[in-house]
N, C-alpha and C positions, 0 to 999 in steps of 0.2 A: 595485698595480703588478706586472706579470709579470716575473719575473727570467729573463733569458736565460742559457742554460748557457755556462760559460766554455770557449771552444775549446781543444782540446788542442794541445800543441806538435807539430810534425812528427815522424814516427817512421820507422823502416825497415819495409818490407813486401815480402813475396814474393807475387806474383800467379801462380797456377797456371792456365794456359790462355790461348792466344793467339788466340782468336776475337774477335768484335766486342765482347763483354762484357768480356773480360779486357783487351783493348787500351784500351778506354775507361776502365776502372777504373784501370789503370796510368797513363794520361795524366792523369787527373783528380787522382790522389794526388800524382804528381810535380809537377804544376802548383801544388799547395799546399805544396810544399817537402819532401815525403817522399822518402826514399831508396828507390827502387823497383827490384826485380828481377823480371822476367817470365820464367817457364819454360813451355815447351810440349813436349809429347811428340813432336811432329813439326815441320813447318815452320809458321812464324807465318802465320795466316790460312788454312791448309789444314784447315778444319774444317767443321762444319755451316754456319757463317757463309758460307763460300765458295759453297755450293750455293743460298743464298737469292737470290731474283730481285731483291730490292731494292725491293719495293713497300711504300710507306708509306701505309696507308689513312687516311682522314680522322679527325681527333680534335679535341676541344675541351676544354681544361683548365678554362675559366671555367664551363662548364655541367655538367661531370662530377661525379657524386656517388659512383659506384662506384669502388673503389680502383684497379682495373686501368684504367678509363677515365681516371682522374686521372694515372696513371703514363704512359699512352699520350699523353694530351694534353700533359703536360710535355715528353715526348720530341719530339713533333711540333713544338712551338714552339722547341725547342733546335736542331733540325737546320739551319736557315739560318745561325745564327751559328757552329755547329760546322763547317759546310762552308766558311765563310769562313776560320775559324781554321786548318783543315787545309790549305787552299790556301796560306795565308801560311807555314805551317811546312814543308810538303812540296812545294809547287809543283804539286800534283795537284788537278785538278778532279774531284770525286767524282760529277759529273753530276746533282746535285740539280735536279729539274725538276718544276714543278707542272703535270703533263701531264693530270690528270684521269683518271677511270676510268669505263668502262661496265660495268654489271652486267646480264647477260642471263639470263633464265629461259626455258628451252626445254621444261620439263616441269612438270606441276602441283606436284610436290614442290619444284622449284627456285623457282617463283614464290611458293609459300607461305613458304619460307625468306626470300626477298627481301622479301616483304610485312612480315614481322616485323622484318627489318633496317632497312627504311625507317622504321618506327615508332621503332625504337631511335635512328636517326640524328636523326629529328625531335625526339625528346626531348632530344638533345644540341645542338640548334640547328645541326646540320650540314646544309648544303644538299644536297638529293637530289631530282632531278626525273625523273618518268617521261616518256620520250620516244618518239616515233613512228619508224617506219622511214624516213620522209622526213627526220627529223632525222639519223638514222644515215647516210642516203645522202649528205648534205651533208658530214658530219664524217668518216666512215670508209667511203668508197664501196666499198672492196675486200671488206668483209664483208657487204655488202647482199645479194648473191646467196645466200650461206649462210643469212643471217637470214630471207630471204624463203622459202627452201626449208623452214626449220624451221616457219615460219608456216603452210605448206600442210598440215602433218600434226599440229601441236600448238598448244595455246594458248601464245603467247610474249609476252614483255614485256621492256622495256629501261629502265634507269634511268641517269641521268648524275650523277656525283659529282665536282664540279670540284676539290675540295680533296684529291685523291689525288696523292701524289708518287711519284717514282721516283729511285733512285740507282744508280750502277754499283758493285755490291758489291765486285768485285775491286779497283777503284780506292779505294774506301772503306777496305778493309783495308790496302792498301799505304800510303795516306796516314796512317792511324792508326799504323802501324809506324814510319814515318819521323818523325812528330810525337813519338812516344814517345822515340825515340832523340835527337831534337833537344832534348827536355826532360830528358834525363838518365837515362832508363830503361835499365837493363842487361838485354839480352835473351839468353836461352839457348834455342836450338832443339835438337830431338832430345834433350831432357832429360826423360825420363819419370819423374815423381814416383811412388814406390812406397810410401812410408811417411810418416806424419805423427806428430809428437809435440809436446807442450808443454814448455817449459822454465821455469825460475824467473822469467825476465824476458820471455819471449815465446813463440815457437813455431818449429818447424823442420820441414823436409821432406827426404826422402832420395831421391837419384837414384843408383841403382847403388852404394849404400853410401857415397855422398858426401853429407854433411849440409850444408844451407843454413839458416842461422838468421837470424831477424829479430824485430822487436817484434810484428809481426802477419803473418798469412797469410790470403790471400783465395783461395778456390777458385772458379774460373770455368771448369771443365772440361766444362761441358755434361752430357751423359748419363753421363759417367764420374766425375762429381764425388762421387757417393755411394759409389763402390767403393774410394776411396783408403784408408779405414781403418774397421774395424768400430766403432771408438770414436765415429764420427760418427753411427751408427745411421740412416743415410740410404740404405742399399743397396737398399731397396725403395721409395724415395720418388721416384725418377726413372726413367721408362719411356722407352727409346729408340724413337722412331717414325721409320721410314725414309721419306725423301722422295727422289724422283728428278726431274731436270730434263733437258731437251734444249736445246742451244744451236745455232742455225743462223745462217748469214751470207748476207745479200743485199747488193746494191750500195748500196741505200738503204733506210731504214725503211719498212715497209709500213703501219704504223699510227701515228697521232699520239698516241693515248691507250692506256691499259691496258684490255684486254678480259677480264672475269672471267665465267666460266660455271660456277656451282657452285663446287667446289674447284679447278677448272682455270683457267688464265689464259694469255694471250699478251701479252708485253711486247716492244716494239720500241725498242731504243736508237738514239740518233742516228747511231751509226756503222754501222748495218745489222745488228747482232747481234739476233737474236730469241730470247727466252727462253720456253720452253714448260714448264709444270708443272701440277699437281704431283700427288703421291699421298700416302697415309698408310698405311704398312704396319708391322705388328708383326712384326719379324724378329729381335728381340733386338739383339745388337751386330754383326749382319751388315750391312756397309756397302758394298754394291756394286750396280751397275745390273743390270737384267734385260732381256733382249731383248723380252720380252712387254710390259713397261710402257713402255719407250722406243718401241716400235712403236705402242703405243696413243696415246702423246702425239704422235707424228709424224702419225698418221692424224687426230687431233683438229685439229692445227694446219693440215694441208694441206686438210682439209675446210673449214676457215674461210677460209684464204688459199691458194688453189691455186698461187700463185707460189712457195710454199715447197717444192713438190715437187722443184724442181731446185736448191734452196738447199744450200750446202755445210754438212755437219755439222762443227761446230767442237768440240763437247764433249758428252759424256753423263756425268752424274755423280750421285752419291748422297750423302746426309748423314743423320745421326741427330739428330732433334729431341728435346730433353729435355722430356718431359711429366710434370707432377705430377698427383696425383689430384684436386685441386680446381681445376686450371687456372691457379693463380696461381704465378708464379715465387717462388723462395726468395731473399730478399734480407735479409741481416743476420748477426748473430752466431750461431754454432752453440751451442745450449744446453749448459751444463755443461762447456764446453771453453774454457779461457782463450785469448784472442787469436786465435781462428780464426773467419773470416767466410766466407760463401758468397754467390755470385750466380749462380744456375743455374735451369733449369726454365722458360725463356721460350717453349718450344715453337716455334710458327711466327712469333713476334714478336721474336726476339732482335735482329735488326738495328734494328727500329723502336724497341724499348725500351732500346737500349744507352746512349744519352746520359743519359737520366733515371735509369737504374739506377746508373750511375757517379756521377752528381752526388749522388743521395740517399744511396748507400752511403758515399761519402766524407764527407758531412755527419755521418752517424751515427758513423763511425769517428773523426772529429775532434771529437766532442762537441758538434756543432751540431744544430739542429732542421731536418730536411729539409722541403722544400716539400710533399712528398707523405708522408703518414703511412705508415711501413713496417710497422706492427703487423699489418695483414692479410697481409703477406708474410713473417711471422716464420718462422724455420727450425724445422722439426719438426712444424708443424701439418698439413703435407701427408702426413706419414708414414702408410703403410698399417698398419692395426691387425692384429696377428698373430692 
């Protein structure tokens, strides 16, 4: 007979970082009876999470064997119940919608990448269908002239993936913040943590020489997580990769589904906001938009949807995605340091992986067995060798 671990009693915890990961971790631990304080260096939700478009690609927990696929599959399955829970706690609809996604290949390289992706999805029993321009003409008539123009000069192809979701990321972050407060989480904004130490009974963090103590500390600060203390030995484990997006506004949505072309995408929300992204730039911790990249995104979007030429520019923003060297996020206890945990390094999947990260980390912290084995995400294995 397999003995189940005895769950630990609730404890006090400080969560550092108020993005999608930190908010979910705080909400999950508070829901399990823990006394939670969440600290953020700026405004809650004003992080890399805010810049995310809110695309939730297809995933399947039942058929997944790769650890990251399992984590993604668990998260994908958690989102419907989380959306309902957030609506009940915050009265905010996060806009979860199974809108489906089109993946277009307009160059031989893009088609080759998509051919591999299709095989990957098929192995996971995820529905993916190659479609014709006639199919696109019926579903998304506004992009057909652009797609036909691409067909004149290149080999082109299109695939339809029905299980792609979208959410409204700003609403998701606001709903999480309100849900945290309703569940008893104490939130401190503009509270930059600059030091970390362990104590005889727990751990503590310092904000301008004011120390906050708790039984546990969880670091969810994205790209900045590894810079908090040399003791963590993680300063070279998280690489900030800048992404930029452009937000336009029309009177009504121009697309029913998400359109993906290589690393770029166009997503239309029901309220007429159109999100155009994205890029991957190694700029260190420089987090600002550039005219060149925003102009390139605008040209891409207008080339696909000419009606966007006259659309109002609502926002142009940048965020730093935390990348690890093996592409796996770090989730778990920091080695050789008592009572300190980390959840960071989710790169472009922070929004999508946030529910499962919180549930699995909370399980580990409370002495329970998580649904997804976190050993492949153990902290420190991603560290770059000197």
